[in-house]
DOLOKE-30119 format. One record per residue: residue in three letters; x, y, z of N, C-alpha, C, O, CB in turn. Coordinates in steps of 0.001 Angstrom, whole numbers, plus 500000, padded with zeros to 6 digits. Glycine has a CB too. Layout:
BEGIN
ALAXYZXYZXYZXYZXYZ...
# end
This chain:
BEGIN
MET773296777913615725772294777305616582771390776414615745771022776775614627771472778382617322ASP771033775257616275770149774339615570768722774876615547768335775706616369770187772952616222VAL767961774383614594766547774727614524765870774188615774766087773041616164765881774158613228GLN765044775030616400764418774647617656763152773841617423762549773908616352764104775876618483GLU762758773085618424761557772269618359760325773144618565760387774171619241761605771142619409PHE759218772733617983757982773491618091757460773609619511756775774582619826756943772869617239VAL757758772660620373757244772710621731757681773969622457757091774322623478757689771494622499GLU758698774652621958759195775843622615758450777111622202758598778145622853760652775999622327ILE757665777054621152756897778233620737755612778281621536754940777265621712756595778207619208ASP755277779448622011753993779666622680752928779695621584752701780731620959753990781010623540GLN752280778558621356751354778430620233750186779405620296749863780000619268750827777031620175PRO749526779607621447748449780603621474748950782010621115748258782767620436747795780626622857HIS750158782348621578750732783660621253751019783769619756750741784797619139752026783899622060PHE751578782704619177751846782691617745750540782805616958750455783585616010752604781410617349ASN749519782030617346748234782079616642747614783464616714747031783937615738747269781050617223LYS747737784113617856747221785486618003747993786435617097747407787329616487747317785958619480SER749303786244617009750132787073616135749709786917614676749624787902613942751615786708616299MET749443785675614256748993785444612875747598786026612647747326786572611578748993783934612554ALA746714785915613636745378786508613514745479788027613377744731788633612610744504786137614736ASN746402788640614117746605790090614000747137790457612619746755791486612060747574790587615086TRP748014789623612066748524789878610712747388789804609698747294790640608800749637788864610345VAL746531788807609846745384788665608936744469789873609078744040790454608082744599787351609226ARG744174790249610316743280791385610567743829792680609966743055793528609522743062791563612074ALA745129792840609947745749794046609405745760794067607878746027795109607279747162794171609922ASN745475792937607244745480792850605784744059793068605269743227792162605318746039791471605305ARG743791794260604782742416794616604390741899793768603235740692793542603143742348796084604005HIS742767793294602355742322792456601234741792791111601732740766790621601261743477792232600237ILE742497790536602674742048789268603237740772789480604042739828788699603928743149788640604120MET740741790516604841739588790746605715738294790971604929737215790598605388739851791941606616ARG738402791575603757737195791777602945736599790454602476735402790376602199737514792654601735ALA737420789422602388736982788140601839736752787080602919736545785909602599738002787637600844MET736789787482604198736744786479605250736000787005606475736429787984607085738159786050605634PRO734899786369606837734176786821608019734827786376609338734703787083610338732761786315607961GLU735504785246609369736112784717610597737603784510610357738003783617609610735428783376611037TYR738415785337610993739852785288610721740668784667611851741825784311611628740358786672610452SER740126784527613029740943784113614175741416782655614079742409782299614714740155784305615459ARG740742781816613315741151780413613171741655780105611757741801778940611388739980779487613516PHE741913781127610988742373780972609603743765780344609548743995779416608773742385782333608889ILE744690780842610364746057780318610429746269779847611865746230780649612798747139781412610001VAL746496778534612042746614777983613386747803777040613457747939776132612638745322777254613794MET748665777264614445749769776359614703749313775328615718748698775661616731751024777125615205ASN749621774080615432749344772989616354750534772045616285750647771243615358747993772250616007GLY751412772144617259752648771373617222753504771833616063753685773036615877752358769870617112PRO754035770913615280754896771298614157754117771633612883754711771811611819755872770188613866ILE752792771719612992751937771949611819751380773360611856750876773813612884750782770918611762LEU751475774050610730750834775357610576749726775179609548749980775083608347751868776479610134ARG748497775139610040747334774883609188746737776206608728746481777106609529746271774036609938VAL746521776302607410745876777467606809744595776953606157744634776244605152746824778203605759ASN743468777323606745742186776819606271741575777820605294740943778795605698741224776553607456LEU741775777562604010741289778464602965739771778437602834739195779272602136741918778103601638ASN739124777495603492737662777433603466737025778628604174735836778888603988737182776137604109TYR737793779359604982737269780552605643737033781701604664736269782620604959738223780999606734PHE737678781653603511737433782694602504736018782556601958735444781467601956738472782607601348SER735474783656601502734146783628600894734183782777599624735235782659598995733652785068600577PRO733057782187599242733022781402597999733459782222596776734110781694595875731613780853597771GLU733107783484596748733486784343595629735004784495595541735580784406594457732826785719595768TYR735644784725596684737098784864596724737767783568596283738689783582595469737567785255598137ARG737291782437596833737883781142596475737770780892594977738725780439594347737203780000597254TYR736614781182594410736423780962592977737355781853592160737967781401591193734962781225592585LYS737455783105592551738244784062591770739757783838591883740472783969590890737914785467592211PHE740248783502593077741695783484593298742312782109593578743503781923593331742010784373594424ILE741544781148594081742154779906594562741792778688593729742671777909593359741751779664595980ASP740516778515593431740033777276592828740763776876591550740969775686591309738581777406592535HIS741151777826590744741734777518589438743205777111589504743720776476588584741593778705588535ASN743872777476590587745279777112590726745635777017592209746386777839592736746192778143590004PHE745090776014592861745213775825594302746666775810594770747023776552595685744535774539594708GLU747504774985594163748896774865594598749668776164594423750459776537595289749586773757593833HIS749448776845593327750115778129593095749710779143594172750553779870594697749770778674591684TYR748421779184594492747948780092595534748634779773596858749065780685597563746415779999595686CYS748740778501597203749389778092598451750846778544598490751310779068599503749307776571598620GLU751559778344597400752967778771597329753098780283597521753974780746598251753586778359595976LYS752236781039596873752271782499597008751920782925598430752485783887598950751304783154596008PHE750993782214599055750610782552600419751765782264601385751990783027602325749349781767600836ILE752488781183601162753674780895601976754667782043601836755250782487602825754331779543601555ASP754861782520600618755756783661600400755309784874601209756139785574601790755814784019598909ARG753996785127601250753453786266601994753659786104603499753810787093604216751966786434601689LEU753664784860603975753830784618605411755284784625605863755551784669607064753208783304605777ASN756222784583604938757638784556605314758009785714606232758674785517607250758511784590604068GLU757585786908605877757952788079606681757328788055608077758062788190609056757533789348605963PRO755996787889608217755469787902609586755969786747610450756135786914611659753972787870609545ILE756209785590609859756740784474610646758175784767611074758537784538612228756678783155609837SER758989785268610159760380785607610496760443786683611573761266786603612485761135786078609246ILE759585787679611474759538788742612489759150788153613843759762788477614860758534789857612077TYR758140787296613856757721786662615108758878785875615720759155786004616913756509785735614868LEU759547785069614916760649784253615421761769785124615973762312784848617042761188783342614317GLN762108786175615237763189787064615674762826787766616978763647787825617893763502788103614587LYS761615788296617078761183788996618290761154788082619506761317788543620636759812789603618080ASN760949786801619281760817785864620383762059785008620602762008784003621310759640784978620147GLY763174785406619996764459784800620287764760783479619612765587782714620108764564784613621700PHE764116783190618499764390781956617772765366782236616635765180783178615865763081781336617226ALA766408781411616536767382781561615457766899780865614192767341781192613091768744781000615880GLY766005779920614348765477779177613216764318778324613669764093778133614864766563778312612568TYR763594777819612707762414777032613046761954776236611841762064776699610706761282777934613554ALA761440775044612081760930774202611006759420774066611164758922773857612270761619772804611010VAL758708774182610073757252774119610107756741773378608871757317773480607788756641775542610185THR755664772641609049754981772019607923753682772775607707752802772766608567754720770489608171PHE753564773422606573752331774102606197751360773071605641751737772211604845752601775231605158ILE750124773167606063749064772374605462747925773325605122747319773937606001748587771221606419PHE747652773433603840746554774261603351745361773363603087745506772297602487746959775047602066LEU744192773779603525742967773009603347741983773793602488741818775001602656742336772660604712LEU741331773085601561740299773705600729739390772622600171739812771806599351740929774537599579ASN738144772620600620737106771730600077737577770284599897737433769717598814736626772265598747GLY738123769702600922738562768308600849739931768105600232740451766989600248737578767526600079LYS740530769157599688741891769073599146742863769589600196742489770347601091742028769887597813SER744113769168600073745145769722600938746444769867600149746695769158599174745357768829602187TYR747249770805600608748569771036600031749524771141601203749263771871602159748609772334599117GLU750631770413601134751570770360602244752966770745601779753415770351600702751584768964602871LYS753646771531602622755022771919602307755792772141603607755305772790604533755054773202601421PHE756999771591603654757887771739604803758832772902604538759451772977603477758681770424605078ILE758942773814605510759806774992605382760665775109606635760176774908607746758964776292605163THR761932775429606460762804775739607573763147777219607498763663777698606488764088774855607555TYR762856777931608566763187779363608658764477779531609422764689778885610448762048780163609342LYS765332780389608929766552780782609631766512782299609756766425783019608762767860780289608875VAL766577782760610985766439784201611239767806784813611467767912786017611699765521784468612458
# end
């Protein structure tokens, strides 16, 4: 089966699923007061706004190696995204991650096959 178009994903449902994943991660929750808009799908774009992390967290874990942090975070999202796709009947999916931090951005295109 070919990779499906983003218009077929229920974006509010996906965003809620990602918010629940964030909420279940106690390490992330300790460093973030507002988690519901941290990971948001909008069309073919999956935006991760690292500015939601506390300044202390950003300084300690992100600021010194922004791109490396983004790559590791994509790795962490592989499982919950794959589970979401599988549960909702998708054989594969293409997404462009865009990470935002203090005027910087990091972009990566990923194709998931479930």
